[in-house]
N, C-alpha and C positions, 0 to 999 in steps of 0.2 A: 443487462445485469444478471439475468437468469443464467446465462452461460458461464458467468464468472463465480457463481455461488453453487458449489457442488451439492450442498444439502438441498437447496431449492430445486436443482435439476433432478436429484434423486426423488424428491417428493412429487415432482411433475410426472416422472416416469412411473412411479408407484401408483399414482392416481389413474393414469391412463391405462395401466395394465391390470388393475384390480378388478376382480369379479364383483358382481352386485353386492354380495354379502360383505365382502371386505371393504367396499366403498362405504356402505352403511356404517360399519364399525369405525372407519376412519372419521366419518362425519360426527358420530357420537363422541368419539374421543376428542376431536377438535372443539366441539361445542362445550364439553365439560372443561377443557383447558381454558377456553375463552371466558367461561363463567368464573373461573378462578381469577383470571386477569381482571374481570369486571369487579369482582369482590374486592380485590386488592386496590383497585382504583377508587372505589367508593370509600373504603377504609382510609385511603390517603387523601380523600377529598378532591380527587381529580375527576370531576364530573363529566368533562368532555371525553376523556379517555374511557370512562365507564360507559358512556353513551355509545361510543364506537364499538366496544366489545359486545355490548348487549345487542346492538343492531346486527352485528355479524352472526351472533347466535340465533337471532330471529330469522335471519336469512337461511341459516342451515335448517332450522325446524320447519320453516316454510317450504323449503326444497324437499325435505323428507316427506312432508304432507302431500305435496304435489305428485310425488312419484309413487304414492300408494296405488295399488291395483285393487280397487274396491270390489271387483268381481271375484277376488280371491276369498271372500267370505268374512266371517265375523272378526277375525284377528285384525284385518286391515281396517274394518269399520271402527274397532276399538282403538286402534292406533290413531286414526283420524281424530277421534274425540280427545285422546290424550294430547296430541300435537296442538289441536285447537286450544285446549286448556293451557298448555305451556306457552303458547303465543300470547294469550291473555295475561298470564302471570309475568312474562317477559316485558310486556308493555307497561304493566304496573311497576315492575322493578325499575324500568327505565324512566318513567315519568316521576316516580317518587324517590328514586335512588335508594330504595329499601332493600336490605339484604334478605328479608324473609321470603319474598316470592322468588328471588334469585336462587336461594338455597333450596327452595322447594323444587324448582325446575332442575337444578343440578342433581338432586337426589333421584328424581324421576328418570333423568337421562342415565344416571349410573345404574339404576335398577334395570332399565331396558337394555343397556349395554351388556349387562351380565347375561340377559336372556339371549341376545344376539351371539355373544361369545359361546354360550352353551350350544346354541343351534349350529354354529360353525364347527364346534368340536364333534357334535353328533354326526354331522355330514362327513367330516374327515374320517371319523372312526368307521362309519358305514362304508365309505369308499375304500379304506384300507382293508376292511373285512372282505368286501366284494373282490378286491384285487387278489387277496390271499387265497380266496376260494376258487378263483379262476385257474 
């Protein structure tokens, strides 16, 4: 099926060739999109679909948490606490089908995504400046 779906094939190649920062950004964007799907499912009273979307987001946040390098310092430790908190709120959203914790996690992910995008821009700007100076 993957070979017959050009978009899925593109996404597979993009995922396999992305650097670490781009992969994190893709995971954040996917989680935010899935939370929107879960929100729509809850509003439409489709609780099994909401459950599936929320579980997928939990899997992403869990993966982000597992890949943290805690030897990297305070930022990684702070991200660990934020991810743990998000997981708690996602579980609450899933068990109660409440929009409040879902929206809270969505806002946290959006804020963190902005930080990752800013970091990527700074890295790219620095790389371009270094290349121009060479």
